[in-house]
Structures are given as structure tokens and as C-alpha cells.
C-alpha positions in Angstrom: -27.3 -17.7 -38.4 -27.9 -20.9 -40.4 -28.3 -20.9 -43.9 -29.5 -23.4 -46.6 -27.3 -25.7 -47.6 -26.9 -28.3 -50.4 -28.0 -32.5 -49.5 -24.2 -33.7 -49.3 -23.5 -31.1 -46.8 -26.2 -31.6 -44.8 -26.2 -35.0 -44.4 -22.5 -34.4 -43.3 -23.2 -31.7 -41.1 -25.9 -33.7 -39.7 -23.3 -37.2 -38.8 -20.6 -34.1 -37.6 -23.4 -32.9 -35.1 -24.4 -36.2 -33.9 -20.8 -37.3 -32.9 -20.9 -34.1 -31.2 -24.1 -34.8 -29.8 -22.9 -38.2 -28.4 -18.8 -37.5 -27.5 -18.2 -33.6 -27.0 -14.9 -32.0 -27.2 -13.9 -34.0 -30.4 -10.7 -32.6 -32.5 -10.5 -32.6 -35.9 -8.4 -36.0 -36.3 -10.6 -37.8 -34.3 -13.9 -36.9 -36.4 -11.9 -37.1 -39.8 -11.1 -40.3 -38.6 -14.8 -41.5 -37.6 -16.4 -39.5 -40.7 -13.6 -41.1 -43.1 -13.0 -37.3 -44.2 -9.9 -35.6 -45.4 -8.7 -33.7 -42.2 -7.3 -30.7 -43.9 -11.4 -30.7 -45.3 -13.2 -31.2 -42.2 -11.2 -28.5 -40.9 -12.2 -25.8 -43.2 -15.8 -27.5 -43.5 -16.0 -27.3 -39.4 -14.9 -23.4 -39.7 -17.8 -22.7 -41.9 -20.0 -24.9 -39.4 -18.7 -22.5 -37.0 -19.4 -19.3 -38.6 -22.6 -20.5 -39.3 -23.4 -20.9 -35.8 -24.0 -25.3 -35.8 -20.5 -25.9 -33.5 -18.2 -24.3 -31.2 -14.4 -24.7 -30.9 -11.9 -24.4 -28.1 -8.1 -24.6 -28.5 -7.0 -26.6 -25.8 -3.5 -26.8 -25.7 -2.5 -27.4 -29.6 -5.6 -29.0 -30.8 -8.9 -27.3 -31.6 -11.8 -29.5 -30.0 -15.5 -28.9 -31.1 -18.9 -29.0 -29.7 -22.0 -28.9 -30.5 -23.3 -25.4 -30.6 -26.3 -24.7 -27.6 -29.9 -23.7 -29.2 -29.4 -20.7 -27.7 -26.2 -19.9 -28.7 -27.9 -19.7 -32.3 -30.5 -17.0 -31.5 
């Protein structure tokens, strides 16, 4: 279930979703570098987005990688 977010969070969420749409399966480290944000902050932010249905994650070895959630997954 997606909920309303403040504008600054919406901008960051849009950037994350565009990156994951273009290049799925990104680790937090790569996304943080691309977005120029703190990795620890982004890890928590992605966890929140996952709980809201915007992204999904998968553990591959020691890394957790993120994908844009499919539309049918969010219903």
C-alpha cells in the first residue's frame, strides 16, 4: 500500500525508481554513490520503500539488491 510522502521524499523516491527501472538489481552502495546520499540513510529509506510496496529486495551473497516493484505486486 503506497502512502503520501513529503515532496523531498517524493523526489528521492522518483530518482531511485528511475535508476532501478534503468538498471535493476542495484546494491545500496551503488545507488548511494549514484544519488550522492549516505549509504546508511539510503538503506533505511529503501527498507521503508519496500514496506510501502515501491521496491523489492533480494539477498545475493552478502549484498541486498533492489528492484522496482512490479505494478501487480503493489495491488
